[in-house]
C-alpha positions in Angstrom: -131.2 -207.4 -34.5 -128.8 -209.8 -33.1 -128.9 -211.2 -36.5 -127.3 -208.5 -37.5 -124.7 -207.4 -35.4 -123.5 -211.0 -36.4 -123.8 -210.6 -39.9 -122.0 -206.9 -39.7 -119.5 -208.6 -37.3 -118.6 -211.7 -40.2 -118.1 -209.3 -42.7 -115.6 -207.7 -40.7 -114.1 -210.8 -40.5 -114.0 -211.0 -44.3 -113.1 -208.0 -44.6 -110.5 -208.2 -42.3 -109.0 -211.8 -43.9 -109.9 -210.2 -47.7 -107.7 -207.3 -46.7 -104.5 -209.5 -45.4 -104.6 -211.5 -48.3 -104.3 -208.2 -50.8 -101.5 -206.7 -48.6 -99.6 -210.6 -48.7 -100.2 -210.6 -52.4 -99.7 -207.1 -52.9 -95.9 -207.9 -50.9 -95.3 -211.4 -52.4 -95.6 -209.5 -55.9 -92.4 -207.3 -55.4 -90.1 -210.8 -55.6 -92.7 -213.8 -58.0 -90.7 -215.8 -57.0 -91.7 -216.2 -53.6 -94.3 -218.0 -55.5 -93.8 -218.9 -58.8 -91.2 -221.6 -58.3 -88.2 -222.0 -60.0 -87.2 -223.1 -63.5 -85.8 -227.4 -63.3 -81.7 -226.8 -63.7 -81.7 -223.8 -60.6 -79.2 -224.5 -58.2 -77.5 -222.6 -55.3 -74.0 -223.8 -54.3 -74.7 -227.5 -54.6 -78.4 -227.6 -53.6 -81.5 -228.2 -56.3 -83.6 -226.0 -56.2 -85.9 -226.3 -59.3 -89.4 -226.8 -58.2 -89.5 -225.0 -55.3 -90.6 -221.4 -54.8 -88.7 -219.0 -52.6 -89.4 -220.0 -49.2 -89.0 -224.0 -50.0 -86.2 -223.0 -51.8 -85.2 -221.2 -48.8 -86.1 -224.2 -46.4 -83.7 -227.0 -48.8 -80.8 -224.6 -48.6 -81.3 -224.2 -44.1 -81.7 -227.9 -44.3 -78.2 -228.8 -46.0 -76.6 -226.0 -44.3 -77.4 -227.6 -40.6 -76.7 -230.9 -42.3 -72.9 -229.9 -42.3 -73.0 -227.7 -39.1 -73.6 -230.4 -37.5 -71.4 -233.2 -39.3 -68.8 -235.0 -37.4 -64.4 -234.0 -38.6 -65.7 -230.8 -39.5 -62.1 -229.6 -40.3 -59.6 -227.7 -42.1 -56.7 -228.7 -43.2 -53.6 -226.1 -43.7 -51.2 -228.0 -46.0 -46.9 -225.9 -46.6 -44.2 -227.6 -48.5 -45.8 -231.5 -48.0 -46.8 -230.7 -44.4 -50.3 -230.1 -43.0 -51.8 -228.4 -40.0 -55.5 -230.1 -39.4 -57.7 -227.8 -37.4 -61.1 -228.7 -35.9 -63.8 -226.4 -37.0 -66.3 -224.5 -35.0 -68.9 -224.6 -37.7 -70.4 -220.9 -35.7 -67.4 -219.0 -37.1 -69.1 -219.3 -39.9 -72.5 -216.8 -40.9 -74.7 -218.3 -43.8 -77.2 -215.0 -45.6 -79.3 -217.7 -46.9 -82.7 -214.9 -48.1 -79.7 -212.9 -49.6 -78.6 -216.6 -51.6 -81.3 -217.5 -52.8 -82.8 -213.4 -53.4 -79.6 -213.8 -55.8 -80.2 -216.8 -57.1 -80.3 -216.8 -61.8 -83.2 -219.0 -62.9 -81.6 -222.2 -64.9 -78.4 -221.8 -63.2 -75.6 -223.8 -61.8 -72.6 -222.4 -59.3 -70.0 -221.1 -61.2 -68.5 -219.8 -58.3 -65.6 -217.1 -59.9 -68.7 -215.6 -61.8 -70.2 -214.8 -58.5 -73.5 -216.7 -59.7 -75.9 -219.2 -58.0 -72.9 -218.6 -54.9 -73.9 -220.4 -51.7 -73.6 -216.5 -49.4 -71.1 -216.7 -46.5 -68.8 -214.6 -44.2 -67.3 -214.9 -41.0 -69.2 -214.4 -38.0 -68.8 -211.4 -35.5 -66.1 -211.5 -33.5 -64.6 -214.0 -35.8 -63.4 -211.6 -38.4 -59.8 -212.6 -37.8 -60.0 -216.3 -37.3 -58.1 -216.9 -40.4 -54.7 -215.0 -38.9 -55.3 -215.9 -35.6 -55.4 -219.5 -37.3 -51.7 -219.2 -39.0 -50.0 -217.0 -36.3 -49.8 -220.7 -34.1 -48.2 -222.3 -36.6 -45.6 -219.5 -37.7 -42.8 -220.3 -35.7 -42.8 -224.0 -38.1 -44.0 -222.4 -41.0 -40.8 -220.1 -40.8 -42.4 -217.4 -43.0 -45.5 -214.8 -42.4 -45.4 -213.4 -45.6 -48.9 -214.6 -46.7 -51.8 -212.9 -48.2 -54.2 -213.4 -46.2 -57.3 -212.3 -48.2 -56.2 -215.0 -50.5 -56.4 -217.4 -47.2 -59.8 -215.5 -45.8 -61.7 -216.3 -49.7 -60.3 -219.6 -50.0 -62.2 -220.7 -46.6 -64.8 -219.4 -47.6 -65.4 -220.3 -50.9 -64.9 -224.8 -49.2 -67.0 -223.7 -46.7 -69.9 -222.3 -50.0 -69.7 -225.2 -51.2 -71.0 -227.0 -47.9 -67.6 -229.4 -47.9 -67.2 -230.8 -44.5 -63.5 -231.8 -44.8 -61.3 -228.4 -46.9 -57.5 -228.5 -47.4 -55.7 -225.1 -48.3 -52.4 -224.7 -49.6 -50.9 -222.1 -48.2 -48.9 -221.9 -51.5 -51.0 -219.7 -53.5 -51.0 -216.9 -50.9 -47.4 -215.9 -50.6 -47.0 -212.8 -50.8 -44.3 -212.6 -53.7 -42.3 -209.2 -53.1 -41.6 -210.1 -49.9 -40.6 -213.5 -50.9 -38.2 -211.9 -53.6 -36.2 -210.3 -50.3 -36.3 -212.9 -48.0 -32.8 -214.7 -49.3 -32.8 -218.4 -48.2 -29.6 -220.4 -46.9 -26.2 -218.8 -47.6 -25.0 -216.8 -50.8 -22.2 -219.4 -52.8 -19.5 -217.6 -53.5 -17.2 -218.9 -56.4 -13.2 -217.7 -57.0 -12.1 -217.1 -60.6 -9.2 -215.6 -62.9 -11.3 -214.8 -65.4 -10.7 -210.8 -66.6 -12.9 -208.0 -65.7 -15.3 -208.2 -68.9 -17.4 -210.8 -67.0 -18.6 -208.3 -65.1 -20.2 -206.0 -68.0 -21.4 -209.7 -69.1 -23.1 -210.2 -65.8 -24.5 -206.9 -65.9 -25.9 -206.9 -69.1 -26.9 -210.1 -69.8 -28.5 -210.9 -65.8 -29.6 -207.5 -65.1 -31.4 -208.6 -61.8 -32.5 -212.3 -60.3 -34.4 -214.6 -62.1 -37.3 -216.4 -61.5 -37.3 -220.5 -61.1 -41.3 -220.2 -61.1 -43.5 -222.8 -59.7 -44.0 -226.3 -60.7 -42.2 -226.3 -63.6 -38.3 -227.1 -64.9 -35.7 -224.8 -65.4 -33.3 -224.6 -68.0 -30.7 -222.9 -67.2 -29.4 -223.0 -71.5 -33.1 -221.9 -72.5 -33.1 -219.2 -70.4 -29.7 -217.8 -72.1 -30.9 -218.4 -75.3 -33.5 -216.2 -74.6 -31.7 -213.0 -73.5 -29.0 -213.2 -76.5 -31.9 -213.7 -78.8 -33.0 -210.4 -78.0 -32.5 -207.6 -80.0 -30.7 -205.1 -77.1 -28.2 -208.3 -77.5 -27.9 -208.7 -81.6 -25.2 -207.3 -82.6 -25.3 -205.5 -86.8 -23.7 -207.7 -89.8 -20.0 -209.2 -89.2 -17.7 -209.9 -91.7 -17.3 -213.7 -91.1 -13.5 -212.8 -90.4 -14.2 -210.8 -87.6 -16.6 -213.3 -85.9 -15.0 -213.2 -82.3 -16.6 -210.0 -81.8 -19.9 -211.7 -82.1 -18.1 -214.3 -79.3 -17.0 -212.0 -77.1 -20.6 -210.1 -77.1 -21.4 -213.9 -75.4 -20.6 -215.6 -72.7 -17.3 -218.0 -72.9 -17.2 -221.5 -72.3 -15.3 -220.7 -69.1 -17.6 -218.2 -68.0 -21.1 -220.4 -68.7 -19.1 -223.2 -66.7 -19.3 -221.1 -63.7 -22.1 -219.1 -63.7 -23.5 -223.5 -64.3 -21.8 -224.2 -61.1 -22.8 -221.7 -58.9 -26.6 -222.4 -60.0 -26.0 -225.8 -59.4 -25.1 -226.0 -56.3 -27.1 -222.8 -55.1 -29.6 -225.6 -55.4 -28.0 -228.8 -53.6 -29.6 -227.5 -50.4 -33.3 -227.4 -51.5 -36.2 -229.9 -52.8 -35.7 -229.3 -56.2 -35.8 -231.9 -57.9 -34.6 -233.8 -61.2 -31.7 -232.5 -61.4 -30.0 -232.5 -64.7 -26.1 -231.6 -65.8 -23.1 -232.5 -67.2 -19.5 -232.1 -66.3 -15.9 -231.1 -67.6 -13.3 -233.0 -68.6 -11.4 -232.2 -66.1 -12.3 -230.6 -62.8 -12.1 -226.8 -63.2 -9.9 -224.6 -60.3 -13.1 -222.7 -59.4 -14.7 -225.8 -58.3 -13.0 -227.0 -55.0 -14.2 -231.0 -54.8 -15.6 -232.9 -57.7 -19.5 -233.8 -57.5 -19.7 -229.8 -57.3 -19.6 -228.8 -61.1 -22.0 -228.4 -63.6 -20.5 -227.4 -67.7 -23.5 -226.1 -69.9 -22.4 -225.8 -73.9 -24.0 -223.8 -75.9 -23.7 -223.6 -79.8 -24.0 -220.6 -82.6 -25.6 -221.3 -85.7 -24.6 -218.9 -88.1 -26.5 -216.6 -91.6 -24.2 -216.1 -93.9 -24.3 -214.1 -97.4 -21.4 -213.9 -99.7 -21.3 -210.3 -100.4 -18.5 -208.3 -103.0 -17.0 -204.8 -101.3 -16.7 -201.5 -103.4 -13.4 -203.1 -104.7 -14.9 -206.0 -106.0 -13.3 -208.2 -103.4 -14.9 -211.2 -101.5 -16.1 -211.3 -98.3 -18.5 -213.2 -96.5 -20.8 -211.5 -94.3 -22.1 -212.9 -90.8 -26.3 -211.6 -90.9 -27.9 -213.8 -88.6 -27.3 -216.0 -85.7 -29.3 -219.1 -83.7 -28.1 -220.7 -80.5 -28.1 -223.8 -79.8 -28.6 -226.0 -76.3 -26.1 -228.2 -76.7 -24.9 -229.7 -73.0 -28.0 -228.1 -70.5 -28.5 -227.6 -66.8 -32.2 -228.4 -65.3 -34.2 -229.3 -62.6 -37.3 -228.5 -61.9 -39.0 -226.5 -59.1 -42.0 -228.6 -57.0 -44.0 -226.2 -55.1 -46.6 -223.5 -55.2 -44.5 -220.7 -55.3 -41.7 -219.2 -57.0 -37.9 -218.6 -55.9 -35.5 -215.9 -57.6 -31.3 -216.7 -58.1 -30.0 -213.2 -57.5 -25.9 -213.3 -59.7 -23.0 -211.3 -59.0 -19.7 -210.3 -59.4 -18.0 -208.3 -57.1 -14.1 -208.8 -55.5 -13.2 -210.0 -52.2 -10.7 -208.9 -49.6 -8.0 -210.6 -51.1 -8.3 -208.8 -54.6 -9.7 -211.8 -56.4 -13.1 -212.1 -58.4 -15.9 -213.6 -57.6 -19.2 -214.6 -58.7 -21.9 -214.9 -55.3 -25.3 -216.6 -56.0 -28.4 -215.8 -53.6 -31.4 -217.7 -53.7 -34.3 -216.0 -52.5 -38.1 -217.2 -52.0 -40.0 -218.6 -49.1 -37.7 -220.3 -46.0 -37.8 -224.6 -46.5 -39.6 -226.3 -43.6 -37.7 -228.9 -44.2 -34.2 -229.1 -44.1 -31.9 -229.5 -47.0 -28.2 -230.3 -47.1 -25.8 -232.2 -49.1 -22.5 -234.4 -49.1 -20.7 -237.0 -50.2 -22.1 -240.6 -50.5 -18.5 -241.3 -52.2 -15.2 -239.3 -52.8 -12.7 -241.1 -54.7 -9.3 -240.2 -56.0 -8.8 -242.2 -59.1 -4.7 -242.2 -59.4 -3.1 -241.9 -62.8 -0.9 -243.7 -64.3 2.8 -243.5 -66.2 3.4 -243.4 -69.5 7.6 -244.1 -70.3 8.5 -242.6 -73.8 11.4 -244.2 -74.8 14.5 -241.3 -75.5 18.2 -240.8 -75.5 18.5 -237.7 -75.0 18.1 -238.2 -71.5 20.3 -239.8 -68.2 20.2 -243.6 -68.3 18.6 -244.2 -64.7 16.8 -240.9 -65.1 13.1 -239.9 -66.0 12.4 -236.9 -67.5 8.9 -235.1 -66.8 6.8 -234.5 -70.6 3.3 -233.7 -69.3 2.5 -234.5 -65.4 -1.0 -235.6 -66.2 -3.7 -235.3 -63.6 -5.9 -237.3 -61.4 -9.2 -238.7 -61.7 -11.6 -238.5 -58.7 -15.4 -240.5 -58.6 -18.3 -238.2 -56.7 -21.9 -239.1 -55.8 -23.0 -236.3 -54.3 -26.5 -237.2 -51.5 -29.1 -234.7 -49.9 -30.3 -235.1 -47.0 -33.6 -234.2 -45.6 -34.7 -234.0 -42.2 -38.3 -233.5 -41.7 -40.7 -232.1 -38.8 -43.3 -233.3 -38.1 -45.8 -230.4 -36.6 -46.3 -231.3 -33.3 -43.9 -233.5 -32.3 -40.3 -233.4 -31.6 -39.3 -236.3 -34.0 -37.7 -236.1 -37.2 -37.7 -238.1 -40.1 -34.1 -238.5 -42.2 -34.3 -239.2 -46.0 -31.4 -239.0 -48.5 -31.1 -239.1 -52.0 -28.4 -239.8 -54.6 -28.9 -236.6 -56.6 -25.7 -237.3 -59.0 -22.3 -239.3 -60.1 -19.5 -237.1 -61.6 -16.8 -239.2 -63.2 -13.7 -237.5 -64.2 -10.8 -240.0 -65.5 -6.8 -239.2 -65.4 -4.5 -238.5 -67.2 -1.2 -240.1 -67.7 1.7 -238.9 -66.5 4.0 -238.7 -69.1 7.6 -239.0 -68.8 11.0 -239.5 -71.2 13.1 -243.0 -70.2 16.3 -243.6 -71.6 16.5 -245.8 -74.1 20.0 -245.8 -76.8 17.9 -246.8 -79.2 15.4 -244.7 -79.5 15.9 -242.0 -82.4 14.0 -238.9 -80.6 12.7 -236.1 -83.2 
């Protein structure tokens, strides 16, 4: 009887074990990867799980995550306009979902983050959802700007954490809110007084309808910008007789108008970090420029395709059938920032009833302070040219041409660099341009009885 009881007990134990194994097999058969190793070549994040079953893969991933959490010097560096803010990171602000990461793994694939393939799933832990907002708010005074797209920054931080990077570098420029930047004026407007007729206003409003973009990390060409506008079909006139070519010239900016526009834009970018500035000047300092060194002169050429025709009266004439434009003298500069800036040009009349053009820069404020100054500004005195003449009295000089003085100016930029967490400033000076306007001699008639004036 005792033996029978032992046998029954043994059978019962075996039955329980078999039931447990069966339940285990049924449960894990729902996910074949739990018992079947992942094929070679499978990675989640940068963690290799090929040849491992799910349990082993989870352990391997957990080991790498713990290694990351326990690493020294775990930091996030936020950079903006060549300044950096380094913050020590507490790894507990992040929550890794190891199980979901492994369950989502695609066989024989490596991580493709932008496609969401084999990515380590991570998010901010409970109570730390506003970590980035709080972090940035501590630096808004130094940044001089707060209109960042926080979700972009969060996404970039989580991406780097998903890679298990120990040092995370985030450029805040990628998260600048462009619409806010377009409405944020930078510095005072540049105002140029000119003596042109009112027709300039019509061309300004027609050609430059809205603030134009200085694209991020790119070279801007004023002439290329204008030629693109000129070449737009809406701005092209229909076929014109060659004898009426002035109708074409009147449609576009005159040389004087281009000079004013280029000068205003040049003065607008002087107190920025824009670089690689290349410009030209006129032979003589224009009246609308307050000081030598502040002018920029551009020139766009016109090329015409013509066709000889005969009118109804059998009279020959030449028709302009097509216009192309060429870049002869340009104003160019580079925007080194990771976000765009905008320049608005407006035509107005000031309180003295003078025609003025105003130029205003819009975008994200600069952390560093930029200002321009004249490293050299000298007048080049004009000479005198004497013309012998017998129609002036002895000892007298009669002015024929007053001529003008010349100038030599070197414009430089001063950059005051502030350092995070420090009251110290560093100054850097950089030459931007050297302009030389040659003088023109004054011409006088002087008495010479042997002269034969005609």
